[in-house]
Backbone as a ProteinNet text record, in pm:
[ID]
protein_1_A
[PRIMARY]
MASFNTPFMRASAIALALMCVIRMDASAQEAGTEPAEPAISDTRLLLNRWVDVRRTIAKQKSDWVLGKQILEDRIELLQRSIESVDEQIAAQKQKLAGFDESVASLESKNEKLKQAADELAQLVDEMETRSVALLNGAPQPLIENVKPLAVQLPGYGKQDEEQPEPEVGASEPEGNEDEAQEDKPGPPLARRVENVVGALYLFNKFAGKIDQTSELVSRPDGTSLSVDAIYLGTSYGFYIDDEDKVAAAGWSAPKGWTWEGANASAARVRQVIQVINKDQPAAFVGLPVEVK
[TERTIARY]
6410.9	6299.1	6272.7	6250.4	6209.2	6063.6	6009.4	5875.3	5814.1	5668.7	5589.6	5469.5	5417	5353	5204.2	5168.9	5030.6	4965.2	4887.6	4854.5	4848.9	4816.2	4788.6	4929.9	5030.6	5187.8	5207	5163.1	5187.4	5197.3	5063.9	5014.8	5068.4	5086.1	5136.2	5283.1	5363.8	5502.9	5495.6	5404.7	5372.7	5355.9	5282.1	5252.9	5334.4	5431	5533.9	5650.5	5641.6	5758.3	5682.1	5557.1	5518	5540.8	5508.8	5544.1	5671.1	5784.7	5896.1	5959.6	5892.9	5898.5	5833.3	5741.9	5665	5784	5811.3	5885.7	5995.3	6050.7	6219.9	6164.5	6072.8	6015.7	6006.8	5954.7	5925.6	6071.9	6167.5	6281.8	6336.9	6354.5	6395.9	6368.7	6219	6200.2	6212.4	6232.9	6255.4	6400	6494.6	6628.7	6662.2	6569.4	6576.9	6616.4	6621.2	6682.6	6587.9	6597.3	6490.9	6460.3	6384.4	6366.7	6424.3	6492.4	6563.3	6402	6405.7	6298.2	6338	6255.9	6238.5	6265.3	6329.3	6357.5	6206.2	6209.4	6091	6045.1	6166.6	6168.8	6081.7	6157.5	6058.6	5917	5896.7	5732.5	5656	5682.9	5652.4	5629.3	5726.1	5717.5	5627.7	5609.1	5543.5	5369.6	5363.3	5208.5	5169.3	5270.3	5231.1	5194.1	5283.8	5262.4	5100.6	5103.6	4948.9	4827.1	4812.7	4721.9	4720.3	4826.6	4818.5	4762.2	4799.6	4691.4	4589.8	4553.7	4405.8	4331.6	4385	4308	4307.9	4428.6	4433.7	4320.2	4316.8	4202.3	4040.8	4027.2	3917.8	3865.2	3992.1	3968.3	3911.2	4009.6	3987.1	3824.3	3805.7	3656.7	3553.6	3554.4	3524.9	3486.4	3593.2	3619.4	3556.3	3527.7	3519.7	3339.9	3297.5	3153.6	3097.1	3187.2	3154.4	3181.1	3265.2	3268.4	3152	3116.7	3008.5	2909.3	2839.6	2723.2	2700.7	2857.2	2880.9	2808.3	2893.5	2834.6	2699.5	2644.2	2501.2	2400.8	2442.7	2349.5	2395.1	2508.3	2531.2	2453	2452.1	2359.8	2224.4	2153.9	2021	1989.5	2094.4	2041.5	2071.9	2155	2159.1	2032.2	1996	1874.1	1770.4	1745.8	1629.3	1628.3	1758.5	1796.9	1731.7	1774.6	1736.7	1606.2	1506	1369.9	1305.9	1374.9	1349.8	1366.9	1466.1	1492.2	1392.4	1350.7	1283.5	1151.6	1086.7	962	926	1059.5	1062.2	1053.1	1122.6	1122.9	965.4	951.6	768.1	660	733.7	608.8	622	773.9	786.4	744.2	761.2	703.2	573.3	478.8	321.5	280.8	386.8	353.1	363.6	480	529.3	380.4	372	244.3	123.5	76.4	-9.2	50.8	147.5	191.4	163.2	186.1	145.7	9.7	-50.7	-221.5	-265.4	-192.6	-209.5	-204	-68.4	-20.4	-143.9	-140.8	-266.8	-397.4	-435.3	-560.9	-553.7	-460.4	-407	-404.8	-329	-330.7	-475.7	-535.3	-678.5	-743.2	-725.8	-830.2	-732.6	-629.2	-571.4	-618.4	-631.4	-700.8	-848.7	-920	-1061.4	-1057.4	-973.8	-978.7	-892.4	-794.1	-771.3	-889.1	-982.5	-1100.9	-1195.4	-1195.8	-1310.3	-1248.8	-1097.7	-1071.9	-1074.8	-1069.5	-1092.7	-1201.3	-1313.3	-1439.4	-1447.1	-1447.5	-1448.5	-1400.6	-1294.3	-1246.5	-1307.9	-1351.9	-1467.5	-1542.1	-1663.6	-1719.9	-1712.1	-1611	-1560.2	-1544.3	-1472.1	-1466.2	-1586.6	-1715.8	-1855.8	-1888.4	-1877.6	-1928.8	-1877.4	-1750.9	-1679.5	-1700.3	-1687.8	-1770.9	-1890.1	-1996.7	-2134.7	-2138.9	-2062.5	-1998.7	-1995	-1908.9	-1797.5	-1940	-2046	-2147.5	-2264.1	-2252.1	-2371	-2306.9	-2166.1	-2083.3	-2090.8	-2052.2	-2029	-2181.6	-2284.4	-2431.7	-2481.8	-2378.7	-2450	-2435.5	-2546.7	-2523.3	-2407.9	-2367.2	-2239.2	-2195.4	-2306.4	-2288	-2241	-2351.7	-2284.7	-2123.3	-2105.6	-1945.2	-1865.9	-1880.5	-1756.9	-1790.6	-1888.5	-1852	-1780.3	-1863	-1781.1	-1646.7	-1585.6	-1474.1	-1339.7	-1324.1	-1195.8	-1213.7	-1344.2	-1350.5	-1337.6	-1415.8	-1488.2	-1338.9	-1237.8	-1102.5	-993.5	-1033.2	-970.9	-1032.3	-1158.2	-1239	-1127.6	-1145.3	-1037.9	-1174.9	-1109.8	-1223.8	-1299.5	-1283.4	-1344.7	-1304.6	-1374.7	-1327.7	-1253.4	-1256.9	-1215.7	-1324.1	-1267.6	-1400.1	-1356.2	-1457.2	-1419.3	-1380.8	-1247.3	-1214.9	-1171.4	-1192	-1128.5	-975.4	-912.1	-723.6	-739.8	-664.1	-597.7	-533.8	-554.7	-488.2	-362.2	-302.7	-119.6	-100.1	-22.9	62.7	98.1	95	177.3	334	355.3	537.6	575.4	501	497.5	520.6	662.2	679.7	550	522.8	461.2	499.7	441.7	519.4	583.5	688.4	717.7	682.8	608.5	503.9	375.3	292.2	129.1	91.8	55.2	62.1	-52.7	-151.3	-254	-178.1	-72	-32	80.3	151.8	228	118.2	14.4	-56.7	-140	-135.1	-173.9	-76.3	45	193.2	205	132.4	152.5	48.9	92	0.6	-98.9	-205.2	-314.4	-337.4	-456.8	-480.7	-490.7	-478.4	-510.3	-674.5	-715.9	-858.8	-951.8	-881.5	-950.5	-964.3	-880.9	-930.2	-991.8	-960.2	-1090.5	-1257.2	-1252.6	-1377.3	-1420.4	-1330.6	-1354.6	-1398.2	-1317.2	-1350.9	-1473.9	-1552.3	-1669.5	-1779	-1726.1	-1851.7	-1912.5	-1794.9	-1783.8	-1863.4	-1858.6	-1884.8	-2053	-2072.8	-2206.9	-2289.4	-2227.1	-2267.8	-2322.9	-2217.3	-2264.7	-2373.5	-2354	-2468.2	-2607.9	-2613.2	-2742.4	-2793.1	-2717.4	-2744.1	-2796.3	-2723	-2793.1	-2911	-2920.9	-3033.2	-3180.3	-3151.6	-3249.7	-3301.1	-3284.6	-3335.9	-3348.7	-3396.8	-3413.2	-3304.5	-3231.7	-3096.9	-3101.6	-3047.3	-3053.8	-2974.3	-2883.1	-2743.6	-2698.4	-2665	-2587	-2447.2	-2455	-2340.4	-2329.4	-2212	-2178	-2240.1	-2320.6	-2340.3	-2292.5	-2253.4	-2183.3	-2308	-2289.6	-2384.3	-2338.2	-2419.1	-2367.6	-2297	-2267	-2217.1	-2092.3	-2045.4	-1925.2	-1900.7	-2022.4	-2016.9	-2062	-2053.3	-2095.9	-2200.4	-2316.9	-2377.5	-2409.7	-2434.1	-2448.7	-2615.8	-2629.8	-2811.4	-2790.6	-2942.7	-2972.6	-3050.6	-2994.7	-3021.9	-3104	-3201.1	-3279.7	-3242.2	-3239.8	-3216.4	-3312.4	-3415.9	-3450.2	-3403.9	-3320.8	-3219	-3140.7	-3133.3	-3008.7	-3067.1	-3216.7	-3301.7	-3338.1	-3364.7	-3428.5	-3355.1	-3374.7	-3328.3	-3362.5	-3402.3	-3413.7	-3239.5	-3294.6	-3234.6	-3281.8	-3224.4	-3297.6	-3180.9	-3181.2	-3051.4	-3075.9	-3005.4	-3024.3	-3143.5	-3166.6	-3256.5	-3404.1	-3421.8	-3533	-3608.6	-3473.2	-3556.1	-3499.7	-3383.8	-3347	-3345.8	-3418	-3426.9	-3428.3	-3383.2	-3389.2	-3415.8	-3484.3	-3439.3	-3355.9	-3322.9	-3184.9	-3229	-3146	-3158.7	-3041.2	-3030.4	-2944.2	-2900.1	-2771.3	-2758.2	-2636.5	-2651.4	-2522.7	-2356.7	-2389.8	-2268	-2225.5	-2323.9	-2337.9	-2491.9	-2459.1	-2611.8	-2649.6	-2760.4	-2796.7	-2882.5	-2859.8	-2977.6	-3077.5	-3178.7	-3246.7	-3328.3	-3341.3	-3436.2	-3545	-3611.6	-3736.2	-3780	-3739.3	-3760.4	-3952	-4032	-4172.5	-4194.9	-4122	-4096.8	-4060.2	-3984.8	-3900.2	-3969.8	-4099.5	-4121.3	-4144.5	-4207.1	-4229.3	-4088.3	-4039.4	-3872.6	-3811.5	-3836.8	-3800.5	-3917.1	-4054.4	-4097.8	-4050.6	-4046.3	-3980.4	-3847.1	-3777.9	-3646.3	-3709.7	-3776.9	-3798.3	-3896.2	-3971.4	-4056.6	-3930.7	-3805.9	-3713.3	-3639.6	-3606.7	-3520.3	-3617.9	-3735.2	-3839.5	-3835	-3850.6	-3894.1	-4016.9	-4094.3	-4236.7	-4272.8	-4389	-4484.2	-4474.9	-4485.1	-4519.1	-4632.3	-4629.4	-4726.5	-4700.2	-4799.1	-4783.1	-4753.1	-4638.3	-4572.2	-4579.3	-4631.4	-4611.6	-4506.5	-4411.1	-4304.1	-4283.6	-4268.5	-4287.9	-4172	-4208	-4097	-4112	-4046.4	-4021.1	-3949.2	-3987.7	-3943.5	-3822.8	-3730.5	-3654.8	-3639.2
-6226.4	-6156.6	-6024.8	-5917.9	-5795.5	-5841.4	-5698.7	-5722.6	-5625.1	-5637.1	-5572.9	-5503.9	-5386.2	-5288.4	-5326	-5362.2	-5409.7	-5518.1	-5582.9	-5749.9	-5786.3	-5687.9	-5742	-5753.6	-5645.9	-5685.6	-5813.7	-5848.9	-5948.9	-6069.3	-6101.9	-6225.6	-6218.2	-6118.3	-6123.2	-6186.7	-6155.5	-6191.4	-6325.9	-6369.2	-6487.8	-6596.1	-6530.8	-6588	-6624.6	-6537.4	-6489	-6637.1	-6608.7	-6730.7	-6879.6	-6854.1	-7009.9	-7053.1	-6989.2	-6965.8	-7004.6	-6985.9	-6967.9	-7104.2	-7184.7	-7288.1	-7390.7	-7342.2	-7430.8	-7463.3	-7345.3	-7315.2	-7428.1	-7397.2	-7470.1	-7616.9	-7645.6	-7833.1	-7843.5	-7772.9	-7776.6	-7783.4	-7705.5	-7666.2	-7826.5	-7855.7	-7998.2	-8124.7	-8130.2	-8231.8	-8233.1	-8145.8	-8101.9	-8161.9	-8114.4	-8172.2	-8298.8	-8397.1	-8504.4	-8498.9	-8391.8	-8438.3	-8381	-8426.4	-8411.8	-8282.5	-8225.2	-8054.7	-8059.6	-7985.9	-7995.3	-7956.4	-8023	-7977.6	-7834.2	-7721.6	-7645.8	-7648.4	-7550.4	-7591.1	-7564.1	-7656.1	-7652.1	-7512.7	-7500.6	-7320.7	-7181.3	-7221.7	-7112.8	-7123.7	-7262	-7272.1	-7280.1	-7294.3	-7235.6	-7136.5	-7020.5	-6886.6	-6842.4	-6907.2	-6843.8	-6891.2	-6962.7	-7027.1	-6934.1	-6895.3	-6822.7	-6682.3	-6646.3	-6485.2	-6466	-6647.6	-6616.3	-6620.5	-6690	-6688.1	-6549.6	-6482.3	-6332	-6245.8	-6275.3	-6159.7	-6210	-6339.4	-6344.1	-6322.3	-6325.2	-6222.9	-6095.8	-6040.1	-5908.7	-5827.3	-5946.4	-5900	-5908.4	-6028.8	-6034.5	-5921	-5867.9	-5770.7	-5629.4	-5610.3	-5473.3	-5477.1	-5626.1	-5628.5	-5619.9	-5672.4	-5649.2	-5468.4	-5432.1	-5283.5	-5193.6	-5249.8	-5156.3	-5170.5	-5292.6	-5296	-5244.6	-5249.6	-5153.6	-5013	-4959.7	-4833.2	-4790.6	-4854.1	-4849.1	-4841.1	-4934.4	-4894.4	-4746.9	-4743.8	-4630.7	-4466.9	-4462	-4375.5	-4358.3	-4462.7	-4507.3	-4459.7	-4500.2	-4437.7	-4295.9	-4235.9	-4091.1	-4052.7	-4111.4	-3987.8	-4019.7	-4160.7	-4102.6	-4033.7	-4028.9	-3924.5	-3785.3	-3720	-3609.5	-3596.5	-3690.1	-3710.4	-3635.4	-3715.8	-3707.8	-3533.1	-3499.5	-3379.2	-3260.4	-3290.6	-3211	-3170.9	-3303.6	-3318.4	-3239.6	-3254.9	-3171.8	-3033.8	-2959.1	-2849.3	-2791.7	-2858.5	-2823.4	-2819.3	-2911.3	-2892.2	-2791.7	-2748.3	-2626.7	-2489.1	-2457.2	-2379.6	-2338.3	-2482.3	-2428.3	-2389.4	-2452.1	-2391.6	-2246.5	-2215.9	-2083	-1992.8	-2031.2	-1964.4	-1951.6	-2058.2	-2052.7	-1927.5	-1963	-1864.8	-1683.4	-1683.2	-1535.5	-1521.2	-1574.6	-1571.6	-1495.1	-1581.5	-1578.3	-1440.3	-1407.8	-1288.4	-1165.7	-1178.2	-1077.9	-1040.4	-1142.3	-1131.5	-1023.2	-1070.9	-1046.2	-852.9	-849.5	-713.4	-657.7	-678.7	-644.7	-593.4	-701.8	-657.3	-547.5	-568.3	-448.1	-361.6	-299.7	-205	-167.5	-238.9	-202.4	-143.3	-210.3	-188.4	-7.6	-49.5	129.1	226.5	189.5	335.6	338.8	240.8	260.6	357.8	321.9	373.9	535.1	527.8	676	767.9	698.1	745.4	807.1	689.7	694.5	820.8	817.3	905.6	1039.4	1067.9	1177.5	1263.2	1171.3	1188.3	1222.5	1174.7	1184.4	1340.8	1363.1	1480.2	1600.1	1579.8	1663	1705.9	1604.4	1577.7	1686.9	1639.3	1706.4	1865.2	1908.1	2040.3	2103.1	2043.9	2092.7	2088.3	1978	1987.7	2108.8	2114.6	2231.3	2351.2	2393.2	2506.6	2531.2	2433.8	2468.7	2472.4	2401.3	2399	2517.3	2577	2758	2848.3	2790.3	2899.3	2905.8	2802.8	2759.3	2820.1	2803.1	2813.9	2949.1	3044.5	3186.9	3254.4	3175.8	3228.5	3196.8	3128.1	3023.8	3108	3085	3160.6	3157.6	3222.4	3231.4	3067	3021.2	2880.8	2767.5	2799.7	2663	2707	2796.5	2891.5	2806.6	2843.2	2798.3	2658.4	2591.2	2424.3	2380.4	2437	2351.9	2402.8	2516.6	2612.8	2502.8	2391.2	2290.9	2225.5	2201.7	2166.3	2233.1	2339.9	2458.8	2541.8	2546.5	2646.5	2528.7	2402.5	2324.5	2327.5	2379.5	2394.4	2491.5	2468.7	2601.3	2683.7	2837.5	2947.1	2983.1	2907.9	2937.2	3093.9	3202.7	3249.8	3354.4	3378.4	3454.1	3557.7	3658.1	3773.9	3857.4	3879.8	3947.9	4058.4	4114.3	4302.6	4310.6	4427.4	4534.9	4559.2	4502	4516.3	4677.6	4752	4869.2	4883.5	4968.3	4967.6	5027.4	4971.6	5008.9	5128.3	5218.6	5375.4	5337.9	5497.7	5459.7	5482.2	5376.8	5381.7	5270.2	5241	5148.8	4968.2	4922.7	4827.2	4688.1	4609.5	4480.1	4397	4334.2	4248.1	4126.8	4057.4	3958.8	3849.3	3820.4	3714	3698.1	3614.6	3636	3551.5	3573.2	3514.1	3369.9	3429.8	3338.4	3231.2	3256.4	3157.6	3066.9	3153.7	3058.7	2976	3005.5	2863.6	2772.1	2849	2687.8	2669.2	2649	2569.6	2453.9	2490.6	2414.4	2283.1	2177.6	2073.9	2030.2	1999.8	2043.4	1894	1881.7	1775.4	1683.3	1518	1408.1	1439.7	1349.7	1352.5	1262.9	1165.9	1101.5	1196.6	1302.6	1428.4	1510.4	1557.2	1641	1596.6	1461.3	1404	1406.4	1363.7	1373.2	1485.5	1597.9	1745	1799.2	1745.8	1845	1722.2	1580.6	1523.8	1570.3	1606.5	1636.3	1779.4	1852.3	1974.9	1966.5	1895.5	1919.8	1817.5	1728.2	1686.8	1769.2	1832.5	1919.2	2028.5	2085.7	2184.7	2118.1	1989	1928.8	1917.7	1892.9	1861.2	2000.9	2096.3	2204.1	2231.5	2242.2	2295.7	2230	2079	2017.7	2016.2	2122.1	2173.3	2292	2310.1	2464.3	2478.1	2548.7	2605.6	2691.1	2726.6	2809.3	2823.9	2954	2973.6	3123.1	3130.3	3259.6	3318.4	3424	3495.8	3646.2	3670.7	3829.5	3874.6	3948.4	4016.8	4121.8	4156.1	4275.7	4387.9	4524.2	4632.3	4753.6	4788	4880.7	4971.4	5007.1	5103.1	5090.9	4941.5	4869.9	4806.5	4806.1	4755.5	4623.3	4565.8	4428.9	4413.4	4297.9	4315.1	4156.7	4148.8	3971.2	3969.6	3862.9	3821.9	3687.7	3625.1	3515.8	3484.5	3392.6	3373.9	3211.2	3236	3107.3	3098.5	2953.1	2960.9	2818.6	2875.5	2772.5	2718.9	2613.3	2547.6	2668.4	2662.1	2761.7	2873.6	2853.7	2946.7	3083.8	3087.7	3178.6	3208.8	3304.2	3342.6	3451	3467.2	3568.1	3591.1	3697.9	3719.2	3817.9	3840.5	3946.1	3958.9	4097.5	4135.2	4117.1	4087.1	4044.3	4140.1	4257.4	4339.4	4337.2	4226.4	4246.4	4339	4420.2	4539.9	4583.5	4491.8	4488.9	4350	4336.7	4211	4232.4	4099.6	4134.8	3984.2	4015.3	3863	3844.5	3728.3	3736.7	3608.4	3626.5	3494.3	3514	3395	3359.4	3457.4	3487.3	3601.8	3552.1	3608.4	3563	3582.8	3707.4	3737	3710.2	3643.7	3639.5	3632.1	3584.6	3547.2	3755.8	3778	3892.9	3933.3	4040.5	4048.5	4192.7	4198.3	4341	4344	4474.4	4458.4	4448.3	4389.7	4328.3	4375	4495.2	4528.4	4479.1	4499.7	4480.5	4315.8	4244.9	4108.2	4026.6	4135.8	4104.6	4016.6	4068.8	3934.8	3796.9	3832.7	3675	3624.4	3691.3	3623.8	3527.8	3613.9	3603.4	3451.6	3464.6	3375.8	3243.9	3224.6	3128.9	3057.2	3155.8	3103.1	3049.5	3051	3004.2	2914.3	2878.7	2776.1	2651.3	2694.3	2631.4	2532.8	2645.5	2604.8	2515.2	2519.3	2464	2535.3	2709.2	2809.4	2816.8	2775.6	2786	2701.8	2647.5	2523.2	2582.3	2444.7	2465.1	2500	2593	2684.8	2704.5	2784.7	2818.2	2972	3029.9	3118.2	3188.5	3284.3	3342.3	3442.6	3428.4	3464.1	3562.1	3661.9	3732.1	3679.3	3597.7	3503.5	3553.8	3643.6	3658.7	3626.3	3550.4	3492.4	3575.5	3563.2	3619.6	3571.1
-1877.6	-1973.1	-1925.8	-2029.8	-1981.7	-1965.6	-1879.4	-1830.6	-1899.3	-1909.5	-2003	-1922.4	-1984.7	-1911.8	-1891.8	-2028.8	-2025.3	-2024.1	-1998.1	-2034.7	-2167.5	-2281	-2383.9	-2484.9	-2437.4	-2460.7	-2400.2	-2275.4	-2195.5	-2298.3	-2308	-2382.1	-2512	-2556.6	-2708.3	-2716.4	-2596.2	-2566.7	-2559	-2483.9	-2429.9	-2584.9	-2624.9	-2760.7	-2854.3	-2833.8	-2944.6	-2914.2	-2748	-2736.2	-2793.6	-2769.9	-2814.9	-2943.9	-3028.4	-3148.6	-3184.8	-3090.4	-3148.5	-3103.3	-3009.4	-2945.1	-3061.4	-3113.2	-3219.3	-3309.8	-3390.9	-3497.4	-3466.6	-3363.5	-3319.8	-3343.1	-3289.4	-3288.4	-3445.8	-3495.3	-3624.3	-3746.7	-3703.6	-3804.1	-3737.7	-3616.7	-3571.7	-3660.2	-3631.2	-3705.1	-3874.1	-3924.3	-4055.4	-4109	-3977.5	-3966.6	-3953.9	-3876.7	-3882.5	-3743.2	-3635.2	-3502.9	-3423.2	-3339	-3183.3	-3157.2	-3109.6	-3069.6	-2918.4	-2880.1	-2758.5	-2685	-2561	-2462.7	-2341.6	-2359.8	-2298.6	-2163.5	-2108	-1982	-1889.9	-1800.7	-1685.3	-1641.5	-1584.1	-1511.3	-1629.7	-1755.2	-1843.3	-1851	-1912.5	-1919	-1814.4	-1670.4	-1548.1	-1549.2	-1600.1	-1614.5	-1678.5	-1789.1	-1914.5	-1884.7	-1809.8	-1816.2	-1671.8	-1560.2	-1438.9	-1553.8	-1627.6	-1683.5	-1766.2	-1806	-1880.3	-1820.6	-1681.6	-1584.8	-1511.6	-1509.2	-1466.8	-1567.5	-1671.9	-1752.8	-1787.9	-1773.9	-1795.4	-1676.2	-1580	-1470.8	-1427.6	-1489.9	-1538.1	-1657.6	-1726.5	-1841.1	-1754.9	-1706.2	-1604.6	-1531.9	-1475	-1373.3	-1431.3	-1568.5	-1632.9	-1701.5	-1734.1	-1782	-1680.8	-1556.3	-1442.5	-1374.4	-1370.9	-1347.8	-1444.8	-1573.9	-1706.4	-1697.7	-1672.9	-1669.2	-1573.6	-1432.6	-1302	-1331.4	-1378.2	-1421.8	-1521	-1614.2	-1683.7	-1637	-1509.2	-1450.4	-1379.3	-1310.8	-1246.1	-1352.4	-1461.9	-1532.9	-1584.9	-1583.1	-1647.7	-1548.3	-1424.3	-1305.6	-1270	-1287.1	-1293.8	-1402.5	-1516.8	-1617.3	-1607.3	-1536.4	-1523.4	-1435.6	-1301.1	-1163.3	-1244	-1350	-1386.2	-1465.4	-1585.3	-1638	-1538	-1418.9	-1333.3	-1280.3	-1250.7	-1184.5	-1309.4	-1454.3	-1542.9	-1546.7	-1558.7	-1561	-1428.3	-1291.3	-1188.5	-1190.2	-1260.6	-1306.8	-1408.8	-1491.3	-1619.6	-1543.3	-1429.5	-1368.1	-1299.9	-1250.5	-1164.8	-1203.4	-1339.1	-1425.2	-1492	-1562.3	-1594.8	-1484.7	-1358	-1229.1	-1201.9	-1223	-1203	-1317	-1448.5	-1561.8	-1555.5	-1469.5	-1412.1	-1282.6	-1238.2	-1072.4	-1180.5	-1296.2	-1294	-1383.2	-1471.7	-1544.7	-1470.6	-1343.2	-1260.5	-1186.1	-1151.8	-1111.9	-1178.6	-1358.7	-1416.3	-1436.7	-1402.1	-1434.5	-1302.9	-1176.8	-1079.1	-1059.4	-1143.6	-1165.1	-1206.9	-1324.3	-1457.9	-1345.3	-1270.1	-1207.9	-1116.9	-1012.5	-895.1	-967.1	-1096.4	-1186.8	-1216.5	-1236.7	-1308.8	-1181.8	-1092.9	-924.1	-888.7	-907.9	-893.1	-934.6	-1104.1	-1179.6	-1136.1	-1083.5	-1038.2	-958.2	-857.6	-697.1	-717.9	-827.3	-819.9	-899.6	-989.9	-1028.8	-905.6	-870.6	-696.6	-617.8	-616.3	-517.4	-598.8	-723.3	-786.9	-758.8	-801.9	-784.9	-678.6	-536	-418.1	-378	-403.8	-391.4	-435.5	-574.9	-642.6	-553.2	-497	-402	-310.6	-246.4	-103.6	-133.2	-227.7	-253.3	-257.8	-322.5	-318.4	-178.7	-100.3	22.9	126.3	126	183.2	134.8	15.7	-31.8	57.6	23.7	106.5	232.8	289.4	450.1	514.1	444.1	499.8	447.2	322.1	339.3	449.9	464.7	594.2	716	758.1	866.5	897.5	793.3	784.8	842	815.8	840.9	968.8	1034.9	1190.4	1287.9	1393.5	1487.8	1598.7	1697.1	1747.8	1832.6	1901.1	1978.6	1898.5	1739.8	1648	1569.4	1603	1514.2	1662.4	1762.7	1881.9	1899.5	1844.9	1886.8	1778.1	1619.3	1508.5	1463.7	1518.2	1524.6	1508.6	1595.4	1565.9	1416.8	1400.2	1221.2	1155.5	1161.7	1061.7	982.9	1121.5	1078.4	950	946.6	852	699	701.4	573.7	506.1	387	310	281.1	305.7	265	399.2	513.9	636.8	687.1	738.8	822.1	712.2	583.9	477.9	469.1	436.2	408.8	273.1	213.1	69.6	106.4	109.8	140.4	10.2	15.2	-109.3	-75.2	-164.5	-174.8	-217.4	-122.2	-168.1	-315.9	-413	-519.4	-480.5	-565.6	-542.1	-608.4	-542.8	-582.8	-684.3	-763.6	-855.4	-872.3	-963.7	-944.1	-828.9	-740.9	-641.5	-698.2	-676.6	-740.7	-680.7	-724.9	-757.2	-623.7	-539.9	-458.5	-535.4	-496.2	-567.2	-543	-411.8	-403.5	-341.9	-380.6	-303.1	-214	-94.2	15.3	-44.9	-84.7	-128.3	-249	-315.9	-398.6	-346.6	-251.1	-159.9	-46	-43.8	26.6	-72.3	-190.1	-259.2	-300.8	-309.2	-325.1	-179.9	-77	39.4	-8.3	36.9	42	154	97.1	165.3	231	365.7	422.1	321.5	396.1	288.6	297.9	176.1	103.1	260.5	336.7	428.5	550.5	577.8	686.3	641.3	486	453.6	488	480.9	470.5	625.3	693.1	847.1	872.6	833.2	862.5	830.6	695	667.7	700.5	693.3	806.7	943.2	997.7	1137.7	1162.1	1042.8	1082.9	1033.8	897.3	882	984.3	1052.6	1143.7	1280	1326	1415.2	1384.1	1262.9	1235.3	1210.2	1173.4	1165.6	1295.7	1409.5	1521.2	1592.7	1569.4	1639.9	1545.9	1439.6	1320.8	1365.6	1432.3	1467.7	1664.1	1689	1820.8	1857.2	1968.7	2025	2176.2	2109.3	2215.2	2275.2	2406.3	2511.8	2541.8	2529.9	2609.9	2643.4	2724.2	2777.1	2700.2	2639.8	2546	2560.9	2505.9	2476.6	2325.7	2292.1	2153.9	2117.6	2037.4	1996.6	1951.6	1992	1967.1	1895.1	1788	1682.3	1730.2	1893	1912.8	1977.7	1942.7	1990.1	2127.6	2208.7	2320.5	2313.9	2430.8	2425.1	2523.9	2528.5	2612.2	2618.7	2781.9	2803.6	2800.8	2741	2691	2731.5	2737.2	2736.2	2603.8	2522	2392.2	2366.9	2269.4	2219.1	2099	2057.5	1909.7	1848.5	1769.4	1662.3	1582.8	1637	1527.2	1443.4	1335.6	1267.4	1181.8	1180.9	1138.9	1199.3	1292.6	1385.3	1542.3	1595.4	1751.7	1793.3	1914.2	1996.8	2154.1	2190.6	2297.1	2419.2	2527.8	2608.8	2716.1	2734.9	2840.7	3008.5	3073.7	3206.6	3274.5	3242.5	3272.4	3240	3132.4	3070.8	2970.5	2940.3	2858.1	2725.9	2694	2559.1	2514.8	2401.2	2320.3	2179	2093.4	1967.7	1907.3	1786.9	1694.2	1639.9	1582.7	1475.8	1385.9	1255.3	1165.8	1111.4	991	901.6	809	798.9	668.7	593.8	457.8	385.5	449.8	516.4	526.2	721.5	767.3	878.8	962.2	1095.5	1173.7	1214.9	1216.4	1181.4	1300	1412.9	1538.5	1475.7	1511.3	1480.1	1628.1	1636.8	1768.9	1795.6	1895.8	1974.1	2077.6	2133.8	2240.9	2304.8	2217	2227.5	2277.5	2230.6	2242.3	2378.3	2441	2571.6	2655.8	2717.8	2819.6	2778.1	2633.9	2564.6	2572.1	2534.9	2520.1	2645.6	2759.7	2905.4	2930	2903.3	2945.4	2879.4	2732.9	2659.4	2727	2781.7	2859	2967.8	3053.2	3166.1	3112.9	3039.8	3020.2	3013.7	2917.7	2874.5	2962.1	3067	3184.2	3299.2	3296.5	3378.2	3470.8	3490.3	3612.1	3585.1	3465.7	3464.1	3382.1	3457.7	3351.8	3230.4	3159.5	2966.3	2973.5	2839.9	2809	2687.2	2589.6	2463.1	2461	2376.6	2402	2261.1	2190.9	2079.2	2037.1	1958.3	1927.3	1802.3	1773.2	1620.5	1554.6	1450.2	1339.2	1223.3	1163.4	1037.2	911.9	809.7	735.9	645.1	652.6	546.4	416
[MASK]
++++++++++++++++++++++++++++++++++++++++++++++++++++++++++++++++++++++++++++++++++++++++++++++++++++++++++++++++++++++++++++++++++++++++++++++++++++++++++++++++++++++++++++++++++++++++++++++++++++++++++++++++++++++++++++++++++++++++++++++++++++++++++++++++++++++++++++++++++++++++++++++++++++

């Protein structure tokens, strides 16, 4: 017999063979003859094949049930994975929403900080202007003490000088030094605050005490004179030379510290200096102070 590939075809062939046997028996009975008995080997072969077909069908059913269960498990696993991914996506969306809120909050704070920085910069500008005006009329010892900070204040040390008129026909300069300096970036705001606060601190510290120093003062004739000076804060001061003959009184003025001769008070100025240096016992000494 020919072999069959599938169990169903094999079963069909076996069934067809049995039907043929039955029909042969029926034909023999109708003809009045006894049917021929099939060979035992053929019957055994058919039964063996029938059993094989049943086994194959049972195995395929079992494999199909197992494959179905595996597929269902995979589908369930994929569904769980999809649910997990959906949960992660929802969590990320929630985080992004919180991040957007944080960004909006930070932007709002940044705008407030910028506004506060602008207000602080305007205040620092005013403080720098007032500090320069104060330092321009300060006594020399204070100027030397605060100079490292004062030189960093805008406008310090500049004097109003009349610019010479350009000659007729002369070409104007291409650039301006002031404009070039304005184009240069200034110090950071924090540094400016440190400078002006430090300068004002030293100014107030000097203004709140009586200070005695030795210094060189310029005379109207262009010479310098070595003197001992005392300062009553930043408002008034006196000096006397080494020979106790030349004395002067000084005060703060818009264009700088101003000295004016006061030789008549030379002895009293020297006495005050000796009291300050503890070369004499403490005593009340009157000095002429003129309010300007």
